[in-house]
N, C-alpha and C positions, 0 to 999 in steps of 0.2 A: 484588468484594462486600465491602463495608464493615462489615457487621455478621456476625459468624461463625454467627448462629441464624437467619439470613435467607437465601434463595436469591436469586441474581442475576437480575434479569428480563430478559429478551430480547422485545421485541413483533415478530412473525413476521407479514407482512402481504402476502397475494396484491396484486399490482400487476402486470397483464400489459402495460401500454403506457406511454408516455411523453406520453400525452395529459394536460393540465395538472389537469384536473378531477380524474380517476383518482388521479393523485400527491396532490393536496390533500387529496381525500377519505382515503386510507389513512394519510396522514401524519398527519392530526390524529386519526385513529382511533388511532395507535399512541402519540401523544403523551397522549391521553386516557387510555390503558391504562395508562401509565408515570406517571399521575398529574397531567398538565397541565403547561404551561409554568410554572406558578408555583413547581414544585419543583425547577425548573433553572436558572432566572432571574429577574432582578428587572426591572420597568420603568427604564427610563434607565440600564440598565448598557450599557458599549460592548463588545460581543462580536464576536470575529472569528471568521467563518466559514473554515475550512481544506478546502477541496476538493480532489481529487487533479488536480491540473494537469502531469501527468510530462511531457507534451511538446505542442507545437502541432499538435495534430491534432482534424480534426473529430469531432463527437459520435457520430456514426454509425461510426467505429472502435471505439468501447466502452473507448478510452484514460483517457479523462478522465471525472468527474462530469458527469453529464447535465445541461443547462440547465433542463430542466422540475422535477429534484429541487431544484438549488439556488433556481429562483424560488420553489417552493412552502414550503421550508424559511423563504426571507428574508422573503416576505409574512406568514407565520404569525408569525414572531418581530416584524416592525415593528408588525402590528396589535396584539401583545401590549405594545409601547411600548419595544423594546429597539432601540438603535442599532448600526448594522452596520457592519463593513468586511470586506474578504475577502483572501486572497493565499494563495502557495504559492510554493516555490522548485524550478521544474522540474529536471529533468537534463540538459537541453539549451535552449538558448533562453532567452528572457525570458519574464517573468511575463506581460507584458502580451501578448505574442505568443501565448502557449499559453491567455492569458483570451479574448482575440480569436476566435482559430481553435476552441475548443471551443465559443464561444456564450455565455458567462458574462458576458463582458465587455459584450454587447448587454444581457442582462436586468439587470445591476448599473446600467449608464445609466438604465435604464427606471426601477428603483426608488430610485436615488440614493443608490446604496451604492458607497462610494469603495475602489479597489483597493489595500491596503496596501502600503507599501515592504517590499520581502523582499530587496534588495540588500545592505543593511548589517547587522550585528547585534551583539549584545553578548556577550561571552565570560563563560560562568557555569561553577561548578563544580557537577557532579552527583555524587553519590556512588552509585556502582555496586554490583551484584553482584561481580563480578570487579575492577572497574577504577573510580577516579575520573576521570569524563570530564571535559575542558574542551572545551565546545562552544559555537558562534557561533550564536546564536539570534536570530531577526531581531526586530528592535526592536518591530515591530507586535504580536509575540506577546506579548513581556513587556510591554508596556505596556496591553495589552486587560486589562479586567475578566475574561475568561473566554474560552474556546475552545469552540467547537461543530464536531466533526470531520464532514465529508461524503466518506468514503472511496467509492471503486470496487473491485469486486469483482473480482478478475483473478488467472490462474495467476501463479507467480512461481518461477523456478528454485531461488532461495538458500532462500527461506522457502516454499517451495510453493503459498502464496498470499500475496496482499498484499490487505487488507481495513483493519480497525480499527487495529489497534495499529503498523503499519508507516507509514501515512498521516502520523504525526507524524514523521517523518522529514524531510519538507519544511519542518518549522519550523527544521533548519539550514540555514544559508545557503549558497547557492552551492556553489564548490569544496570548501568544508569537509566535505561529505557523503563527498568521496573518500578524504579524511584517514581516516575510520572506517573503511572496507574495508580500507585497507592496515594500520590498526592492529589490526583483531579478523579476521583472515582465516580464524579457526576459526568454523564457522557459530553454535556455541552461545553464544560471547561476542558475536557481531554480535546475535543475538538477544536475548541480556540487554541490550545496550546499548540495542535499541528500546524494551523494555521499561522501563527506568531513564528514558528520556525521557519515555514516559509519565506516568510516576510524578511527575516533575519537573512536566510542563506540565498535569496534571490536567484534561484536557478535561471539558466538563460533560456532553457528550453525542456518542455516535456514531450518525450515521444513515447506513446503507450504500444504495449504489445498486448494487443486483442485479438490476434490471430486465432488463437487458442487458449480460451480465457477458462476461469474455475468458477463453478457455480455450485449450489447446496453448499456443504461444511466447509467452506474455505477459512481461511485462505491457505490451508495446509491440507485439511482432509478431505477437500471436495472432489467433485469429478471434471475432468476437461470437457469443455465445451467449444467446438469449433464456431467460432463467431466471425471470423474472415476480415478483419478489420485494424487498421493501422490508424492512429490518431495523433496529430502534432498541434502543439499550442504554446504560448508563451504564458498563457493566463490557465493555471491548474485547476481553477474551478470551472471554468468554461469547458474544458475539457471532461472534466469528472461530470459535470452535467449533461453532458452530450453523450457520454457514457453510460449514464444512468437512463436517458430517454431510449437509448438502442436497446435496453432490456426492459423496458415497460416500468421503470421505478422512477416515480416523479422526484426531481431534483431536490426538493425541499425536505423529502425526507434521508437526504444525507448529511450528516450534521456537519460535516467540512464545509460543504457548499453553503449552507446559512451562516455558519462563521466567518467564511472566507467573505464573502459577501459584504457583511457587516463591518469586517474590519479592513475593507479596501484591496484586499488580495485579488479579486476577481468578480466575475458575474456567473450568475447561473440562469437568469431569465432568458427565455428564447429571443425576445426582441432584442435583447443586448449582446447578441451571438451571431457572428456572421460566418458561416458555413463554408466552407471550399472543398471543391472536390467533388466527393459522389455525394450522392442524394440520401439524407437521412431515413427517409420513410424505405426506400429499397434495400438498406442495410439492417431494418429492423429485426430483432432476434426474437422470436415466437418462443413463450413458454420456458423462458428463462429461469432456472430454480435459483430464486433470493435467498434462500434457508430461511434461518429464524433468526431475526434480529430485535433489537430493541424496541419498546413501544413508541409510536411517534408523538410521545408526550413525556414530561420529567416527573419523576418519581422520588423526592426527597426524603419522605417519610422511610425511616430504615426498615421498619416490621411491614409497611405496605410494600414496599419495594420487594421485599423477599416474597410476598404473596402473589407479585405481578409479573416481575420481570424475569425473562428467562434463564433457567439456571442450567450449567454445566453438569453433564452425568456420564459416568464412564460405563462403557460397555465390556462386562469381564470377559467375554468371551473373544473380544477383541484385544483387550490390553495385556501387553507383555511385561509389564511391571517394570517398565525401565527406569519410573522416576523424574523422567523430564516435566511432567507437569507439577510435580512439587517445587522443583528448582526453579520452574518459571513464574510460581505465586511472588507476588510482589510483596505480600504480607508476612510478618513474624510474628507468633508462630503462622505458618501457612495455612488458608483455609481448606487446603487438599492436603492430605498427609497419610503415611502410613498408619494402618489399624493395629490393634493387639495383636491381630492375625500375623503379621510380620509382613516381609517385603516380597513373600511368595503369593499375595492377595493383591487385587486392586486396592489403589488407595481410596479414601474415603473424603467426601466433603462436610465442612462445617458451614452449612448454609445460612447461619447467623452470623458470620463474620465476613463470608464471600462478597467482594464488592462488586462482581459481575463484570470482570475487566475481559475474561474469555482469554488471558495469556496461557493457559493450561490447554484450553482446545485449539489453540494457535501453533503450539509447538507438538502436540501429540502427532509422532510419526506413523502410526498405525490408525489413524481415522477413529480412534475408538471414544474420543470424548465428543458428544452431540450436546445440543440444547433441548430443552424440555421447557412449556410453558406451564407455570404453575396454575390450578384450578382458577383462582381469582383472576389471573391474567387470561385464561380463556373466556371468561365470562366479560370481562371488560372487553376484549379483543372484539367480541362477538357484538357488542354494543355500539362501538365507535366505528364499524365498517359498515 
């Protein structure tokens, strides 16, 4: 919310299916409610679309932004006269593979939209709330006139939910993302870094694909859940807060919402948000499985943290011993690694060094890594709920 006297607007739109015409209709409705494209872009501008391309998975798994949402947005912007590219930096695999598997590459080819290079970036300085960051941002992002974010709504063990704010983490090139996890093991600092990144990149709009979301063991290993919602806002905090409310989670339990309001990125209090379009209460999603997330309080003592904070565990019967979890760990030596039994057995954790960033769980293609709460964490959790 840029004007302290005005509320942040969020267009909340019922969209039951990925039928392209239905998505187009609701998208155009939402953009009109927010003042039309002319308020956010200009004809002739070079705009980069930033979908969520976490991994090379098909659209029915609800891991990535759905191609119907991508197509509806792209066609609408092209009709307005905007020049488009698109891109993301996946957690594993190449951008090309993720775009192809998700269905976005086919749509982009039909519409003549180029996949922007996300392999190399330019190191920039970002002034942050806690730290000054040096981040390698994809060159295509920096060279565009503006960014429109197309996040996917999913659970996330570190941030509780991943939606608008976290989607811009994919603008950081490749393995540089691991560095931020190692540098900011405390969840409040990591959340603040994500907010700082959004303040630096300044996306024009955020269009959230919550038509089919992911619940449970997200952001890759969870279950698709039809939630029937499309959301649009220029305030990513207000959008994420509204998404939180829709699934029964208090917005202040999402670390990026707290950090975002404190840093001036946006607002999460209901009285500061103007909802446009459909009724919030009528769209509420009952019994949404939020999965296991971090406790709602900071645990800075390392020993105590290991006894309270949820730890990742590998289910041997599901593990295919691909080693992606080892490669994803930001620590060296990694906190999850092959045991003396060799690479034909599941990796093992060293919980004494594990920083609970859950990068391993995020990239597992088999959903073989889930979180478990240590005994002391279960006792503390019962006492504070």
